N, C-alpha and C positions, 0 to 999 in steps of 0.2 A: 504494499500499502503506498502511495505517495501522501503527503503532507503537506498540506501547503507551505505552512510555517516553518516543519520541523524536516522538510525534503522525506526521503523514503524511511520508511519505517519497519521493523520485524516484529512479529507476535513471536511470544516463546513460552511454551509450556514446561513445568516441572511438577515434578509429581514429589510430594514432598512429607509423606506421612510415613511413618513406621508402625500404625494399628494395623494391618491387614488381618487380622484375624478375628476382631472386634470392632472397630470403626470403619467409616468410610473414606475412601481414597480421598486425600486432599491435596488439590492441584492449584498452583500458582500461575497465572495466566499474565504475563506482562506484554505490553506496547513498548517497544524500545526504537530508540534512533537508528537507524543504519546510513551513516555517513559515506561519503562517496568513495571512500577506499575501498569499500566491498565486505565489511566486518560489523555486524551487529554490533552496537556497544551495551552491551548488558546492564552498563554502570547507570546509564542514561533512561532511567523509566519513565515515560509518559504518563504512562496507566496500567494497573493492578488489579488484577479481580483476585480474589479466593472463592474457588469451586470446590466444593465435596459432592460426590459423586458414589452410588451404591447399584450392584445389580437388583433386580426386581427379585430375581428365584433368591436372594441372599435375604439375611433378616434385614432389609433396609429400612424400617422403620428403625427398628433399636440401634441400628449402627447411625443414624442420625442424631438418634437421641442423646448420643454417647458425646456427642462433642459440647451442645448447649441448647439451652431450652428454645432461644432464634430459630434454630434448623430445624428441630424438632417442631414446631408452628408451621413451619413449610412442610414439612412432611407431613405433619396431619391432615392437612389440607388436599393430600396428594393420596389419601389413603381411600377415599367414597371413589369405585371404578366407576361406578354409572355417573356420577358427577362430573369426571373429567370426561368420560366418553360425550356426554352432554356438551362439551365445549369442542372436544375434537376425536375422533372417534379412534384413528392412528395412533393418537398419545396414550391411549386406553391400554395398548397394546404393546409399549414400547420396554425395550431389554434393559434398558438401566434411568436411572434418575439423577440426572445433574442438578444441584442448587447452587444460584450463586450467591454467597454468602456476605460478600462486599464489593464493592469497587469502588478506587481508586484515582482520581485523575489530578495530576499535578495541576496545579494554579495556573502557571500560563499556557498551560495545554487544553485547558478547558474551553467548549466551543465548539471542537473539532470532530466530536462524535466517536471518540478514541472507545469510548464506554460501549458503543455499538459494535466497533471494530472487534473487541472483546468477544463478545459474544457472539458476532457474526463466525469467529475462529473458532466459538467451543461447537458449533453448528455443522462445521466441517469436518472436525475431530470425532465429536460425538454425534455423528447424523442421527444415529436411531433413540438418541436417549429423549427422555421427557427435561427438558429446561423449564427451572421456575426461580424466581425470585419473590422477596417482599421489599417492596421499598420503604426505608427509614424513615420512622416518623419520627426522630432524634435529630437536635441541632446543640451544639454548644451553644448556651449562654452568655453574655458580657464577664459573669463569672467566673467563668469555665464549668458550670454546671450542666448535666445532660437535661434538657427540657424536649416536651413535646411540641413538635413544629408543624402546624398541619399545612402552612404554606409549602415549605420544602416538600411535603408528603404528598402532594396535589401537582408539583412541578415534576417530581420524578415520576409519578402514575404518568402524567401527559409524555413526559420522554421516554419510559418505555414503550408503552402504547404505540407511540410513533414508530416504533420500529418491528411492532405486530404482536408484542405479549396482550396476553387478553386476562379478563379476570377471573379467577374461580369463585364460582357463585357462591355465594356465604361467606366466604373468606379472604382474607388480605393479601394472600400472595396472586401473583400472575405466573402464567404460563405459556410460552412462545407456542403456539401449535406444530406438530410435527406435519403435519398434512399441508400446511402452506410452506412449511422450510422446503418440502420435497419436492412440492410442485415447484417451487422458487428452481432448486436445482437441477429441474427437468425441461424447465421452460427455458 
C-alpha cells in the first residue's frame, strides 16, 4: 500500500502468544513505513492492532474469556449462531473467530484509514474467519481518568461501519460479514 504522507507502507503479522493449550492465538498486526531502500522499517509503526483468534471447533469461548472481560463480551455476542446467521449466513459457518481487541494509530498518521488497512489485511490472511470488534466507549479525561465517551463511541461506530462492519442485533459488537468479503474478492 502507498500512503500519501508516508510513501509505501507494509503490513506485518506476528504471533505473540505462548498459551496455545488454553488461550487464543494473540496476533500483533502492524502497518510500518517502507522507505525507498526496499526494506520495511519495523521501528516506524504507523498503526497497530492486537487480534485474538480461536478455532470454532476448539473451546473458543473459554479461550477468549481467559484473556479478559472485554474479549469475553465480544465472544459472548458471537455465541448465538442463529443471531449471526440472521446477519450473514456465511459467517455462521466460519472456521475460526478473530476479534480485533485494540487498534492504535499514531497521532500524526491519523486520517489515512490505516485502521481499515489493518483489518483488510486480516481479511486476506484469515479469509474464512468471523472478524468482530467492539468499538470503545472509553476515553481519558483531563485528569487522566478513564470515562465513558459517547461521542467517541458514535464516531468509532461510523468509522467501522464505513468499512462494512454491521451491528450484531442486541449486542455492542460489530461483525464484518464473511459473505461480503468473499464477494469482494471474487468481484
